[in-house]
C-alpha positions in Angstrom: 58.4 188.4 95.0 56.2 185.4 94.5 59.3 183.3 93.5 61.0 184.3 96.8 58.0 183.2 98.8 57.9 179.8 97.0 61.6 179.3 97.7 61.3 180.2 101.3 58.4 177.8 101.8 60.3 175.0 100.0 63.3 175.5 102.4 61.0 175.3 105.4 59.3 172.1 104.1 62.7 170.5 103.3 64.1 171.4 106.7 61.0 169.8 108.3 61.4 166.6 106.4 65.1 166.4 107.2 64.4 166.9 110.9 61.8 164.2 110.7 64.3 161.8 109.1 66.9 162.6 111.7 64.4 161.8 114.5 63.6 158.5 112.8 67.3 157.6 112.4 67.9 158.3 116.1 64.9 156.1 117.0 66.2 153.3 114.7 69.7 153.5 116.2 68.1 153.2 119.7 66.1 150.2 118.6 69.3 148.7 117.1 71.2 149.2 120.3 68.4 147.5 122.3 68.3 144.6 119.8 72.1 144.1 120.1 71.8 144.1 123.9 69.1 141.5 123.8 71.2 139.4 121.3 74.2 139.7 123.6 72.1 138.5 126.6 70.7 135.7 124.5 74.2 134.6 123.3 75.4 134.6 126.9 72.5 132.4 127.9 73.2 130.1 125.0 76.9 129.8 126.0 75.9 129.1 129.5 73.4 126.4 128.6 75.9 124.8 126.1 78.5 124.7 128.8 76.1 123.0 131.2 75.2 120.4 128.6 78.8 119.7 127.8 79.5 119.3 131.5 76.8 116.7 131.7 78.3 114.7 128.8 80.8 112.0 129.6 84.4 112.9 129.0 85.8 111.3 125.8 89.1 109.8 127.0 89.8 107.3 124.2 90.2 107.7 120.5 90.7 104.6 118.4 91.0 103.7 114.8 91.9 100.7 112.6 93.0 100.1 109.0 93.0 96.8 107.1 94.4 96.5 103.6 95.2 93.8 101.1 97.5 94.7 98.3 98.0 92.8 95.1 100.8 92.9 92.5 101.2 90.9 89.3 103.7 91.0 86.4 103.4 88.9 83.3 105.9 88.8 80.4 105.6 87.0 77.1 108.3 87.4 74.3 109.3 90.6 76.0 112.6 91.8 74.4 114.0 93.5 77.6 113.2 90.4 79.6 111.3 89.8 82.8 110.0 87.2 85.2 106.3 86.5 85.8 105.5 87.2 89.4 102.6 87.6 91.8 102.5 88.9 95.3 99.9 89.5 98.1 100.5 91.6 101.1 98.2 92.1 104.1 98.5 95.2 106.3 97.0 96.1 109.6 97.2 99.2 111.7 95.5 100.1 114.9 95.8 102.9 117.4 94.2 103.6 120.8 95.0 107.0 122.4 94.0 108.1 125.9 93.9 111.7 127.1 92.6 112.9 130.4 93.7 116.1 132.2 97.5 116.0 132.2 97.9 112.4 131.3 98.2 110.7 127.9 98.7 107.2 126.7 99.3 106.5 123.0 99.4 103.0 121.5 100.1 102.1 117.9 100.3 98.6 116.3 101.6 97.9 112.8 101.3 94.4 111.3 102.2 93.2 107.9 102.7 89.9 106.1 103.3 89.4 102.4 104.3 86.6 100.1 105.7 86.6 96.5 106.1 83.9 93.9 108.4 84.4 90.9 108.1 82.0 88.0 110.3 79.0 88.6 110.8 79.8 92.3 109.1 78.6 95.5 106.7 80.8 97.5 108.6 83.1 99.8 107.7 86.0 102.1 108.6 89.6 101.1 107.2 91.3 104.1 106.8 90.3 107.8 106.5 92.8 110.6 105.2 93.1 114.1 105.8 96.6 115.5 104.0 97.8 118.7 104.8 101.2 120.3 103.3 102.5 123.6 104.0 106.0 125.0 102.8 107.2 128.4 103.2 111.0 129.1 102.4 113.5 131.8 102.1 117.1 130.6 104.4 119.8 131.9 103.0 122.5 129.6 101.2 122.6 126.2 104.3 121.4 124.3 106.4 119.5 126.9 105.8 116.3 128.7 107.6 113.7 130.8 107.2 110.4 128.9 108.1 106.8 128.8 108.2 104.7 125.6 108.0 100.9 125.2 108.5 99.4 121.8 108.4 95.7 120.7 109.4 94.4 117.3 109.5 90.9 115.8 108.0 88.9 112.9 105.4 86.2 112.3 107.0 83.4 110.3 110.2 81.8 109.2 112.6 83.6 106.9 115.2 81.6 104.9 118.5 82.3 103.3 117.6 82.0 99.7 121.2 82.6 98.6 121.6 78.9 99.6 120.0 77.0 96.8 119.8 73.7 98.7 116.4 72.3 99.8 117.5 72.5 103.5 118.1 76.3 103.5 119.2 77.9 106.8 116.4 79.6 108.8 117.4 83.2 109.5 114.4 84.3 111.4 111.1 83.3 113.0 108.8 84.6 115.7 110.9 85.9 118.7 114.1 85.2 116.8 115.0 87.9 116.6 112.8 90.2 118.7 113.7 93.6 120.1 112.3 95.3 123.2 113.1 99.0 124.1 112.0 100.7 127.3 113.0 104.3 128.0 112.2 107.3 130.2 112.7 110.9 128.9 111.1 114.1 127.6 108.6 114.5 124.8 108.4 117.8 122.9 105.6 118.6 120.5 106.2 121.9 118.7 103.1 121.2 116.5 100.3 118.6 116.8 101.9 116.7 113.9 105.5 116.5 115.2 106.8 114.7 118.3 110.4 114.9 119.4 111.5 112.5 122.2 114.8 112.2 123.9 115.8 109.7 126.6 119.2 109.5 128.4 118.1 106.3 130.1 117.0 103.7 127.5 117.3 99.9 127.7 117.3 97.7 124.6 117.0 93.9 124.7 117.6 91.6 121.8 116.1 88.1 122.0 116.9 85.1 119.8 114.7 82.3 121.2 115.7 79.7 118.5 119.1 78.1 119.3 119.9 77.2 115.7 119.4 80.9 114.7 121.3 82.1 117.8 124.2 79.9 116.8 124.6 82.0 113.6 125.4 85.1 115.7 123.6 87.3 113.2 121.9 89.5 115.8 124.0 89.1 119.0 127.8 89.4 118.8 129.6 86.1 119.2 131.7 87.6 122.0 128.5 88.0 124.1 128.1 85.4 126.9 124.5 84.6 126.2 123.7 84.0 122.5 119.9 84.0 123.2 119.6 87.3 125.0 121.5 90.6 125.2 120.8 93.8 127.1 122.1 97.2 126.2 121.8 100.6 128.0 122.2 104.0 126.4 120.4 107.0 124.9 117.5 107.1 122.6 116.1 109.8 120.4 112.8 109.6 118.4 111.3 111.9 115.8 107.7 111.1 114.6 105.8 113.2 112.0 102.3 112.2 111.2 99.9 114.1 108.9 96.7 112.2 108.0 95.8 114.9 105.5 99.0 115.9 103.8 96.8 116.6 100.8 93.1 115.8 100.4 93.7 112.0 99.8 97.2 111.5 100.9 98.5 110.7 104.5 102.1 110.5 105.7 103.8 109.0 108.7 107.5 109.2 109.2 109.4 107.9 112.3 113.1 108.1 112.9 114.6 106.3 115.9 118.3 106.6 117.0 119.9 104.5 119.7 123.4 104.7 121.2 124.7 102.0 123.5 127.2 104.1 125.5 127.8 101.1 127.9 129.1 98.7 125.2 131.9 96.7 126.8 133.9 97.2 123.5 135.0 100.8 123.7 135.3 101.2 119.9 131.6 100.4 119.6 130.4 103.1 122.1 130.1 105.7 119.3 127.9 103.5 117.1 124.3 104.7 116.4 121.5 102.3 115.6 119.2 103.8 113.0 115.6 102.9 112.3 113.7 105.1 109.8 110.3 104.2 108.5 108.1 106.2 106.1 104.6 105.2 105.1 102.5 107.1 102.6 98.8 106.2 102.3 96.9 107.3 99.1 93.1 107.1 99.0 91.8 106.3 95.5 88.2 105.5 96.4 86.1 104.5 99.3 87.7 101.0 99.5 90.6 101.3 97.1 94.0 102.7 98.1 97.7 102.5 97.6 100.5 102.3 100.1 104.2 103.2 99.7 106.5 102.0 102.6 110.2 102.5 103.0 112.4 101.2 105.8 116.0 102.1 106.3 117.9 100.4 109.2 121.4 100.1 110.5 122.5 98.1 113.5 126.2 97.5 114.1 125.4 94.2 115.8 123.4 92.7 112.9 125.7 90.7 110.6 124.9 90.4 106.8 126.8 88.7 104.0 128.7 91.2 101.9 128.7 89.4 98.6 127.4 85.8 98.8 128.7 85.0 95.3 132.3 86.3 95.6 132.7 86.3 99.3 130.5 83.6 100.8 130.4 83.5 104.5 131.9 87.0 105.0 129.5 89.0 107.2 129.4 92.4 108.8 127.1 95.3 109.6 125.5 96.8 106.5 122.9 99.5 105.7 119.6 97.8 105.2 116.8 99.2 103.0 113.4 98.0 102.1 110.7 99.5 99.8 107.2 98.2 99.2 104.5 99.6 97.0 101.0 98.1 96.9 97.6 98.8 95.4 94.5 97.1 96.7 91.5 97.1 99.0 91.5 99.0 102.3 89.0 99.5 105.0 89.1 102.0 107.9 86.9 101.8 111.0 
């Protein structure tokens, strides 16, 4: 009997404690709900104040950036069985961009400059890189991925380029500033499926070729001999452009690839109306340290109107359109700001 009484009292005590714990839990849940409500009100207030502060700040319309680099290459050979020529080269690179965005309008500007010289043992100093390339694109947004756009692009070089296949001291000059130079202006549609990829198409594009030096113009390397003006030529056609840019392809590697296609469907020579001018440039930037980096640049070009010697040894003077390719690799100092 005594055991039964003890068990009964234990059950009553346990029930009382359980009921007390349940009341405490209800109270804590109530306190938690009140705290969450206060937190939500506070977050709403924080968001409101943050929005007011951002509205007071001036709108950042411009983003700019610059890169300067100097690359060095040297090769030295002494009693090397496989052979080789001592050589040293220096290349200076510059890139700058200035992009404007405000409401539905955008204006992107990119300037690429490069100049390099190389000296092989037993040969005179000559350039191995020379480039001026400026691109400007104005756009008005239709939606998040589509815009009306206009592109202007100017290309030329800084210094004289010589025909080193001619071993005489008075080598022919093949190029200099504004000889040749190319200007393209177009109006079309710009499509950006991702922030890193831009696809542009223009059914109304003008291309002008300038050869300001009469002696270079007389060679008819850049403007067909049949054209009435050897110093200037205008073309009208369609242009397509594909630009992929990823500044962080990996942690220390950036990539920019641009492919441009132009078709002169108004060429007076009907057989040439199907020709496509190709310009494909790829630049890879590798960061090796704060001020040390490497650059790999490739450039593939085809222009039916640019005449190049087929084989200067076996067929001297025979020229025609050829696929052009250039590859440059450099290691040196670089500075971004």
